[in-house]
HTML snippet that shows the backbone in 3Dmol.js (N, CA, C, O; Angstrom):
<script src="https://3Dmol.org/build/3Dmol-min.js"></script>
<div id="view" style="width:600px;height:400px;position:relative"></div>
<script>
const pdb = `
ATOM      1  N   MET A   1       0.717  -1.057  -0.303  1.00  0.00           N
ATOM      2  CA  MET A   1      -0.032   0.107  -0.176  1.00  0.00           C
ATOM      3  C   MET A   1       0.661   1.035  -0.164  1.00  0.00           C
ATOM      4  O   MET A   1       1.653   0.874   0.546  1.00  0.00           O
ATOM      5  N   SER A   2       0.576   2.124  -0.723  1.00  0.00           N
ATOM      6  CA  SER A   2       1.348   3.139  -0.788  1.00  0.00           C
ATOM      7  C   SER A   2       0.806   4.356   0.290  1.00  0.00           C
ATOM      8  O   SER A   2      -0.137   4.230   1.070  1.00  0.00           O
ATOM      9  N   SER A   3       1.743   5.680   0.100  1.00  0.00           N
ATOM     10  CA  SER A   3       1.582   6.529   1.455  1.00  0.00           C
ATOM     11  C   SER A   3       0.481   6.941   0.708  1.00  0.00           C
ATOM     12  O   SER A   3      -0.601   6.913   1.294  1.00  0.00           O
ATOM     13  N   ALA A   4       0.506   7.333  -0.503  1.00  0.00           N
ATOM     14  CA  ALA A   4      -0.673   7.813  -0.932  1.00  0.00           C
ATOM     15  C   ALA A   4      -2.170   7.145  -0.758  1.00  0.00           C
ATOM     16  O   ALA A   4      -3.116   7.665  -0.166  1.00  0.00           O
ATOM     17  N   GLU A   5      -2.153   5.976  -1.362  1.00  0.00           N
ATOM     18  CA  GLU A   5      -3.539   5.675  -0.758  1.00  0.00           C
ATOM     19  C   GLU A   5      -3.622   5.443   0.948  1.00  0.00           C
ATOM     20  O   GLU A   5      -4.680   5.190   1.525  1.00  0.00           O
ATOM     21  N   ASN A   6      -2.380   5.571   1.591  1.00  0.00           N
ATOM     22  CA  ASN A   6      -2.902   5.661   3.125  1.00  0.00           C
ATOM     23  C   ASN A   6      -3.834   7.105   3.371  1.00  0.00           C
ATOM     24  O   ASN A   6      -4.964   7.258   3.835  1.00  0.00           O
ATOM     25  N   THR A   7      -3.104   7.808   2.989  1.00  0.00           N
ATOM     26  CA  THR A   7      -3.401   8.814   3.249  1.00  0.00           C
ATOM     27  C   THR A   7      -4.661   9.330   2.599  1.00  0.00           C
ATOM     28  O   THR A   7      -5.110  10.417   2.962  1.00  0.00           O
ATOM     29  N   THR A   8      -5.436   8.417   1.389  1.00  0.00           N
ATOM     30  CA  THR A   8      -6.768   9.217   1.072  1.00  0.00           C
ATOM     31  C   THR A   8      -7.722   8.421   1.705  1.00  0.00           C
ATOM     32  O   THR A   8      -8.908   8.702   1.533  1.00  0.00           O
ATOM     33  N   ARG A   9      -7.293   7.123   2.668  1.00  0.00           N
ATOM     34  CA  ARG A   9      -8.040   6.319   3.347  1.00  0.00           C
ATOM     35  C   ARG A   9      -8.542   7.162   4.703  1.00  0.00           C
ATOM     36  O   ARG A   9      -9.705   7.202   5.106  1.00  0.00           O
ATOM     37  N   GLN A  10      -7.220   7.924   5.400  1.00  0.00           N
ATOM     38  CA  GLN A  10      -7.653   8.500   6.288  1.00  0.00           C
ATOM     39  C   GLN A  10      -8.203   9.233   6.153  1.00  0.00           C
ATOM     40  O   GLN A  10      -9.231   9.404   6.810  1.00  0.00           O
ATOM     41  N   TYR A  11      -7.672  10.268   4.960  1.00  0.00           N
ATOM     42  CA  TYR A  11      -8.842  11.451   4.789  1.00  0.00           C
ATOM     43  C   TYR A  11     -10.211  10.981   4.815  1.00  0.00           C
ATOM     44  O   TYR A  11     -11.061  11.459   5.567  1.00  0.00           O
ATOM     45  N   THR A  12     -10.417  10.067   4.013  1.00  0.00           N
ATOM     46  CA  THR A  12     -11.688   9.490   3.828  1.00  0.00           C
ATOM     47  C   THR A  12     -12.604   8.846   5.336  1.00  0.00           C
ATOM     48  O   THR A  12     -13.830   8.760   5.271  1.00  0.00           O
ATOM     49  N   SER A  13     -11.943   8.483   6.473  1.00  0.00           N
ATOM     50  CA  SER A  13     -12.263   8.065   7.468  1.00  0.00           C
ATOM     51  C   SER A  13     -12.649   9.332   8.395  1.00  0.00           C
ATOM     52  O   SER A  13     -13.519   9.393   9.264  1.00  0.00           O
ATOM     53  N   ILE A  14     -11.842  10.223   8.001  1.00  0.00           N
ATOM     54  CA  ILE A  14     -11.404  11.694   8.534  1.00  0.00           C
ATOM     55  C   ILE A  14     -13.057  12.370   7.962  1.00  0.00           C
ATOM     56  O   ILE A  14     -13.697  12.694   8.963  1.00  0.00           O
ATOM     57  N   LEU A  15     -13.481  12.516   7.267  1.00  0.00           N
ATOM     58  CA  LEU A  15     -14.544  12.707   6.567  1.00  0.00           C
ATOM     59  C   LEU A  15     -15.977  12.047   6.838  1.00  0.00           C
ATOM     60  O   LEU A  15     -17.003  12.639   6.505  1.00  0.00           O
ATOM     61  N   GLU A  16     -15.994  10.995   7.359  1.00  0.00           N
ATOM     62  CA  GLU A  16     -17.003  10.078   7.697  1.00  0.00           C
ATOM     63  C   GLU A  16     -17.116  10.488   9.283  1.00  0.00           C
ATOM     64  O   GLU A  16     -18.172  10.925   9.742  1.00  0.00           O
ATOM     65  N   ARG A  17     -16.170  10.344   9.922  1.00  0.00           N
ATOM     66  CA  ARG A  17     -16.679  10.917  10.962  1.00  0.00           C
ATOM     67  C   ARG A  17     -16.891  12.111  11.501  1.00  0.00           C
ATOM     68  O   ARG A  17     -17.642  12.208  12.472  1.00  0.00           O
ATOM     69  N   LEU A  18     -16.347  13.065  11.032  1.00  0.00           N
ATOM     70  CA  LEU A  18     -17.084  14.430  10.676  1.00  0.00           C
ATOM     71  C   LEU A  18     -18.477  14.226  10.617  1.00  0.00           C
ATOM     72  O   LEU A  18     -19.294  14.553  11.478  1.00  0.00           O
ATOM     73  N   SER A  19     -18.665  13.732   9.673  1.00  0.00           N
ATOM     74  CA  SER A  19     -20.459  13.827   9.244  1.00  0.00           C
ATOM     75  C   SER A  19     -21.039  13.658  10.498  1.00  0.00           C
ATOM     76  O   SER A  19     -21.705  14.528  11.061  1.00  0.00           O
ATOM     77  N   LYS A  20     -20.674  11.993  11.170  1.00  0.00           N
ATOM     78  CA  LYS A  20     -21.847  12.086  12.168  1.00  0.00           C
ATOM     79  C   LYS A  20     -21.633  12.723  13.775  1.00  0.00           C
ATOM     80  O   LYS A  20     -22.252  12.564  14.826  1.00  0.00           O
ATOM     81  N   VAL A  21     -20.566  13.429  13.426  1.00  0.00           N
ATOM     82  CA  VAL A  21     -20.637  14.307  14.309  1.00  0.00           C
ATOM     83  C   VAL A  21     -21.478  15.319  14.672  1.00  0.00           C
ATOM     84  O   VAL A  21     -22.069  15.608  15.713  1.00  0.00           O
ATOM     85  N   GLU A  22     -21.335  16.179  12.690  1.00  0.00           N
ATOM     86  CA  GLU A  22     -22.202  17.080  12.405  1.00  0.00           C
ATOM     87  C   GLU A  22     -23.616  16.248  12.667  1.00  0.00           C
ATOM     88  O   GLU A  22     -24.156  16.643  13.701  1.00  0.00           O
ATOM     89  N   THR A  23     -24.385  15.144  11.955  1.00  0.00           N
ATOM     90  CA  THR A  23     -24.959  15.330  12.164  1.00  0.00           C
ATOM     91  C   THR A  23     -25.554  14.424  13.543  1.00  0.00           C
ATOM     92  O   THR A  23     -26.780  14.312  13.561  1.00  0.00           O
ATOM     93  N   ALA A  24     -24.904  13.864  14.530  1.00  0.00           N
ATOM     94  CA  ALA A  24     -25.101  14.070  16.000  1.00  0.00           C
ATOM     95  C   ALA A  24     -25.637  15.607  16.401  1.00  0.00           C
ATOM     96  O   ALA A  24     -26.674  15.895  16.999  1.00  0.00           O
ATOM     97  N   MET A  25     -24.620  16.485  15.890  1.00  0.00           N
ATOM     98  CA  MET A  25     -24.883  18.061  16.860  1.00  0.00           C
ATOM     99  C   MET A  25     -26.219  18.473  16.435  1.00  0.00           C
ATOM    100  O   MET A  25     -26.923  19.130  17.201  1.00  0.00           O
ATOM    101  N   GLU A  26     -26.752  18.027  14.891  1.00  0.00           N
ATOM    102  CA  GLU A  26     -27.768  18.897  14.615  1.00  0.00           C
ATOM    103  C   GLU A  26     -28.817  17.852  14.875  1.00  0.00           C
ATOM    104  O   GLU A  26     -29.879  18.176  14.345  1.00  0.00           O
ATOM    105  N   THR A  27     -28.867  16.839  15.440  1.00  0.00           N
ATOM    106  CA  THR A  27     -29.931  16.175  16.232  1.00  0.00           C
ATOM    107  C   THR A  27     -29.798  16.974  17.673  1.00  0.00           C
ATOM    108  O   THR A  27     -30.794  17.661  17.899  1.00  0.00           O
ATOM    109  N   GLU A  28     -29.020  17.016  18.452  1.00  0.00           N
ATOM    110  CA  GLU A  28     -28.834  17.501  19.525  1.00  0.00           C
ATOM    111  C   GLU A  28     -29.370  19.002  19.645  1.00  0.00           C
ATOM    112  O   GLU A  28     -30.069  19.399  20.577  1.00  0.00           O
ATOM    113  N   ARG A  29     -29.051  19.579  18.842  1.00  0.00           N
ATOM    114  CA  ARG A  29     -29.241  21.130  18.513  1.00  0.00           C
ATOM    115  C   ARG A  29     -30.723  21.232  19.588  1.00  0.00           C
ATOM    116  O   ARG A  29     -30.703  21.649  20.745  1.00  0.00           O
ATOM    117  N   PRO A  30     -32.036  20.695  18.785  1.00  0.00           N
ATOM    118  CA  PRO A  30     -33.138  21.574  19.166  1.00  0.00           C
ATOM    119  C   PRO A  30     -33.314  21.321  20.846  1.00  0.00           C
ATOM    120  O   PRO A  30     -33.879  22.161  21.545  1.00  0.00           O
ATOM    121  N   HIS A  31     -32.760  20.059  21.399  1.00  0.00           N
ATOM    122  CA  HIS A  31     -32.479  20.343  22.970  1.00  0.00           C
ATOM    123  C   HIS A  31     -31.990  21.127  23.870  1.00  0.00           C
ATOM    124  O   HIS A  31     -32.386  21.466  24.985  1.00  0.00           O
ATOM    125  N   LEU A  32     -30.737  21.468  23.014  1.00  0.00           N
ATOM    126  CA  LEU A  32     -30.181  22.657  24.054  1.00  0.00           C
ATOM    127  C   LEU A  32     -30.604  23.683  24.346  1.00  0.00           C
ATOM    128  O   LEU A  32     -31.193  24.382  23.521  1.00  0.00           O
ATOM    129  N   ALA A  33     -30.372  24.141  25.913  1.00  0.00           N
ATOM    130  CA  ALA A  33     -31.187  25.558  25.837  1.00  0.00           C
ATOM    131  C   ALA A  33     -30.215  26.658  25.303  1.00  0.00           C
ATOM    132  O   ALA A  33     -29.063  26.463  24.914  1.00  0.00           O
ATOM    133  N   SER A  34     -30.890  27.862  25.353  1.00  0.00           N
ATOM    134  CA  SER A  34     -30.680  29.253  24.495  1.00  0.00           C
ATOM    135  C   SER A  34     -30.223  29.769  25.668  1.00  0.00           C
ATOM    136  O   SER A  34     -30.129  29.266  26.788  1.00  0.00           O
ATOM    137  N   LYS A  35     -29.858  31.224  25.100  1.00  0.00           N
ATOM    138  CA  LYS A  35     -29.150  31.879  25.998  1.00  0.00           C
ATOM    139  C   LYS A  35     -30.831  32.844  27.186  1.00  0.00           C
ATOM    140  O   LYS A  35     -30.830  33.560  28.187  1.00  0.00           O
ATOM    141  N   ALA A  36     -31.781  32.357  26.413  1.00  0.00           N
ATOM    142  CA  ALA A  36     -32.757  32.963  26.905  1.00  0.00           C
ATOM    143  C   ALA A  36     -33.406  32.168  28.061  1.00  0.00           C
ATOM    144  O   ALA A  36     -33.693  32.499  29.211  1.00  0.00           O
ATOM    145  N   ASP A  37     -33.538  31.041  27.394  1.00  0.00           N
ATOM    146  CA  ASP A  37     -33.584  29.978  28.663  1.00  0.00           C
ATOM    147  C   ASP A  37     -33.096  29.777  29.645  1.00  0.00           C
ATOM    148  O   ASP A  37     -33.679  29.396  30.659  1.00  0.00           O
ATOM    149  N   LEU A  38     -31.404  30.095  29.473  1.00  0.00           N
ATOM    150  CA  LEU A  38     -30.642  30.116  30.652  1.00  0.00           C
ATOM    151  C   LEU A  38     -30.939  31.382  31.850  1.00  0.00           C
ATOM    152  O   LEU A  38     -30.728  31.296  33.060  1.00  0.00           O
ATOM    153  N   GLU A  39     -31.484  32.538  31.101  1.00  0.00           N
ATOM    154  CA  GLU A  39     -31.399  33.901  31.929  1.00  0.00           C
ATOM    155  C   GLU A  39     -33.169  33.655  32.315  1.00  0.00           C
ATOM    156  O   GLU A  39     -33.497  34.394  33.243  1.00  0.00           O
ATOM    157  N   ARG A  40     -34.059  32.984  31.911  1.00  0.00           N
ATOM    158  CA  ARG A  40     -35.333  33.032  32.619  1.00  0.00           C
ATOM    159  C   ARG A  40     -35.048  31.776  33.809  1.00  0.00           C
ATOM    160  O   ARG A  40     -35.663  31.852  34.873  1.00  0.00           O
ATOM    161  N   HIS A  41     -34.505  31.126  33.671  1.00  0.00           N
ATOM    162  CA  HIS A  41     -34.223  29.609  34.471  1.00  0.00           C
ATOM    163  C   HIS A  41     -33.414  30.823  36.003  1.00  0.00           C
ATOM    164  O   HIS A  41     -33.801  30.609  37.152  1.00  0.00           O
ATOM    165  N   THR A  42     -32.684  31.613  35.816  1.00  0.00           N
ATOM    166  CA  THR A  42     -31.357  32.106  36.311  1.00  0.00           C
ATOM    167  C   THR A  42     -32.577  33.071  37.414  1.00  0.00           C
ATOM    168  O   THR A  42     -32.493  33.020  38.641  1.00  0.00           O
ATOM    169  N   ARG A  43     -33.390  33.697  36.856  1.00  0.00           N
ATOM    170  CA  ARG A  43     -34.528  34.483  37.326  1.00  0.00           C
ATOM    171  C   ARG A  43     -35.321  34.119  38.401  1.00  0.00           C
ATOM    172  O   ARG A  43     -35.710  34.754  39.381  1.00  0.00           O
ATOM    173  N   LEU A  44     -35.552  32.541  37.894  1.00  0.00           N
ATOM    174  CA  LEU A  44     -36.850  31.672  38.346  1.00  0.00           C
ATOM    175  C   LEU A  44     -36.212  31.195  39.952  1.00  0.00           C
ATOM    176  O   LEU A  44     -36.843  30.936  40.977  1.00  0.00           O
ATOM    177  N   ILE A  45     -35.076  31.198  39.762  1.00  0.00           N
ATOM    178  CA  ILE A  45     -34.078  30.378  40.853  1.00  0.00           C
ATOM    179  C   ILE A  45     -33.959  31.704  41.904  1.00  0.00           C
ATOM    180  O   ILE A  45     -33.922  31.618  43.131  1.00  0.00           O
ATOM    181  N   VAL A  46     -33.911  32.859  41.166  1.00  0.00           N
ATOM    182  CA  VAL A  46     -33.348  34.070  42.156  1.00  0.00           C
ATOM    183  C   VAL A  46     -34.730  34.140  43.126  1.00  0.00           C
ATOM    184  O   VAL A  46     -34.750  33.997  44.349  1.00  0.00           O
ATOM    185  N   MET A  47     -35.831  34.392  42.271  1.00  0.00           N
ATOM    186  CA  MET A  47     -37.212  34.370  42.422  1.00  0.00           C
ATOM    187  C   MET A  47     -37.203  33.647  43.908  1.00  0.00           C
ATOM    188  O   MET A  47     -37.214  34.236  44.989  1.00  0.00           O
ATOM    189  N   TRP A  48     -37.176  31.956  43.646  1.00  0.00           N
ATOM    190  CA  TRP A  48     -37.628  31.482  44.414  1.00  0.00           C
ATOM    191  C   TRP A  48     -36.551  31.233  45.807  1.00  0.00           C
ATOM    192  O   TRP A  48     -37.009  30.731  46.833  1.00  0.00           O
ATOM    193  N   MET A  49     -35.764  31.454  45.753  1.00  0.00           N
ATOM    194  CA  MET A  49     -34.746  31.679  46.670  1.00  0.00           C
ATOM    195  C   MET A  49     -35.039  32.826  47.728  1.00  0.00           C
ATOM    196  O   MET A  49     -35.132  32.684  48.947  1.00  0.00           O
ATOM    197  N   ILE A  50     -35.169  34.042  46.959  1.00  0.00           N
ATOM    198  CA  ILE A  50     -35.917  35.578  47.662  1.00  0.00           C
ATOM    199  C   ILE A  50     -37.222  34.884  48.615  1.00  0.00           C
ATOM    200  O   ILE A  50     -37.241  35.062  49.832  1.00  0.00           O
ATOM    201  N   ALA A  51     -38.477  33.945  47.788  1.00  0.00           N
ATOM    202  CA  ALA A  51     -39.557  33.538  48.458  1.00  0.00           C
ATOM    203  C   ALA A  51     -39.288  32.689  49.775  1.00  0.00           C
ATOM    204  O   ALA A  51     -39.917  32.825  50.824  1.00  0.00           O
ATOM    205  N   THR A  52     -38.094  31.652  49.516  1.00  0.00           N
ATOM    206  CA  THR A  52     -37.506  30.799  50.572  1.00  0.00           C
ATOM    207  C   THR A  52     -37.472  31.489  51.917  1.00  0.00           C
ATOM    208  O   THR A  52     -37.921  31.130  53.006  1.00  0.00           O
ATOM    209  N   GLN A  53     -36.850  32.525  51.566  1.00  0.00           N
ATOM    210  CA  GLN A  53     -36.083  33.325  52.378  1.00  0.00           C
ATOM    211  C   GLN A  53     -37.079  34.161  53.649  1.00  0.00           C
ATOM    212  O   GLN A  53     -37.038  34.337  54.867  1.00  0.00           O
ATOM    213  N   LEU A  54     -37.832  34.469  52.642  1.00  0.00           N
ATOM    214  CA  LEU A  54     -38.969  35.604  53.259  1.00  0.00           C
ATOM    215  C   LEU A  54     -39.752  34.565  54.323  1.00  0.00           C
ATOM    216  O   LEU A  54     -39.699  34.662  55.549  1.00  0.00           O
ATOM    217  N   ALA A  55     -40.686  33.279  53.363  1.00  0.00           N
ATOM    218  CA  ALA A  55     -41.361  32.226  53.847  1.00  0.00           C
ATOM    219  C   ALA A  55     -40.234  32.010  55.586  1.00  0.00           C
ATOM    220  O   ALA A  55     -40.634  32.230  56.730  1.00  0.00           O
ATOM    221  N   LEU A  56     -38.948  31.570  55.193  1.00  0.00           N
ATOM    222  CA  LEU A  56     -38.530  31.083  56.224  1.00  0.00           C
ATOM    223  C   LEU A  56     -38.025  32.352  57.637  1.00  0.00           C
ATOM    224  O   LEU A  56     -37.805  32.127  58.827  1.00  0.00           O
ATOM    225  N   ALA A  57     -37.992  33.430  56.994  1.00  0.00           N
ATOM    226  CA  ALA A  57     -38.281  34.307  57.919  1.00  0.00           C
ATOM    227  C   ALA A  57     -39.670  34.865  58.823  1.00  0.00           C
ATOM    228  O   ALA A  57     -39.675  35.337  59.960  1.00  0.00           O
ATOM    229  N   GLY A  58     -40.488  34.700  58.166  1.00  0.00           N
ATOM    230  CA  GLY A  58     -41.899  34.870  58.422  1.00  0.00           C
ATOM    231  C   GLY A  58     -42.178  33.543  59.715  1.00  0.00           C
ATOM    232  O   GLY A  58     -42.516  33.759  60.879  1.00  0.00           O
ATOM    233  N   PHE A  59     -41.960  32.409  59.186  1.00  0.00           N
ATOM    234  CA  PHE A  59     -41.759  31.271  60.202  1.00  0.00           C
ATOM    235  C   PHE A  59     -41.267  31.591  61.573  1.00  0.00           C
ATOM    236  O   PHE A  59     -41.832  31.398  62.649  1.00  0.00           O
ATOM    237  N   LEU A  60     -40.011  32.159  61.304  1.00  0.00           N
ATOM    238  CA  LEU A  60     -39.008  32.532  62.725  1.00  0.00           C
ATOM    239  C   LEU A  60     -39.662  33.040  63.160  1.00  0.00           C
ATOM    240  O   LEU A  60     -39.895  32.780  64.340  1.00  0.00           O
ATOM    241  N   TYR A  61     -40.490  34.249  62.394  1.00  0.00           N
ATOM    242  CA  TYR A  61     -40.486  35.319  63.266  1.00  0.00           C
ATOM    243  C   TYR A  61     -41.580  34.800  64.458  1.00  0.00           C
ATOM    244  O   TYR A  61     -41.607  34.988  65.674  1.00  0.00           O
ATOM    245  N   THR A  62     -42.690  33.875  63.302  1.00  0.00           N
ATOM    246  CA  THR A  62     -44.133  33.563  64.402  1.00  0.00           C
ATOM    247  C   THR A  62     -43.548  32.745  65.454  1.00  0.00           C
ATOM    248  O   THR A  62     -44.243  32.669  66.467  1.00  0.00           O
ATOM    249  N   VAL A  63     -42.276  32.020  65.468  1.00  0.00           N
ATOM    250  CA  VAL A  63     -42.543  30.597  66.567  1.00  0.00           C
ATOM    251  C   VAL A  63     -41.583  31.507  67.253  1.00  0.00           C
ATOM    252  O   VAL A  63     -41.800  31.368  68.457  1.00  0.00           O
ATOM    253  N   LEU A  64     -40.336  32.633  67.012  1.00  0.00           N
ATOM    254  CA  LEU A  64     -39.504  33.070  68.269  1.00  0.00           C
ATOM    255  C   LEU A  64     -40.448  34.071  68.714  1.00  0.00           C
ATOM    256  O   LEU A  64     -40.269  34.508  69.851  1.00  0.00           O
ATOM    257  N   GLY A  65     -41.702  34.652  67.841  1.00  0.00           N
ATOM    258  CA  GLY A  65     -41.999  35.987  68.629  1.00  0.00           C
ATOM    259  C   GLY A  65     -43.175  35.721  70.056  1.00  0.00           C
ATOM    260  O   GLY A  65     -43.436  36.279  71.121  1.00  0.00           O
ATOM    261  N   ASN A  66     -43.628  34.529  69.286  1.00  0.00           N
ATOM    262  CA  ASN A  66     -45.044  34.430  70.830  1.00  0.00           C
ATOM    263  C   ASN A  66     -44.138  33.657  71.801  1.00  0.00           C
ATOM    264  O   ASN A  66     -44.553  33.344  72.917  1.00  0.00           O
TER     265      ASN A  66
END
`;
const viewer = $3Dmol.createViewer("view");
viewer.addModel(pdb, "pdb");
viewer.setStyle({}, {cartoon: {color: "spectrum"}});
viewer.zoomTo();
viewer.render();
</script>
């Protein structure tokens, strides 16, 4: 086998693997979170944490106040 044939086979193998990776990425892309999704979830988490802290403060005020 000559060096040129070996190089051609390697090149073909690389192209096939790249094609598989591209196909996998296109298949998964609709399931990935967008920047807007991440910002929305960040806001929801912050709001949840604030509400939890307020509820805990109210509970402690009620328990310790009496």
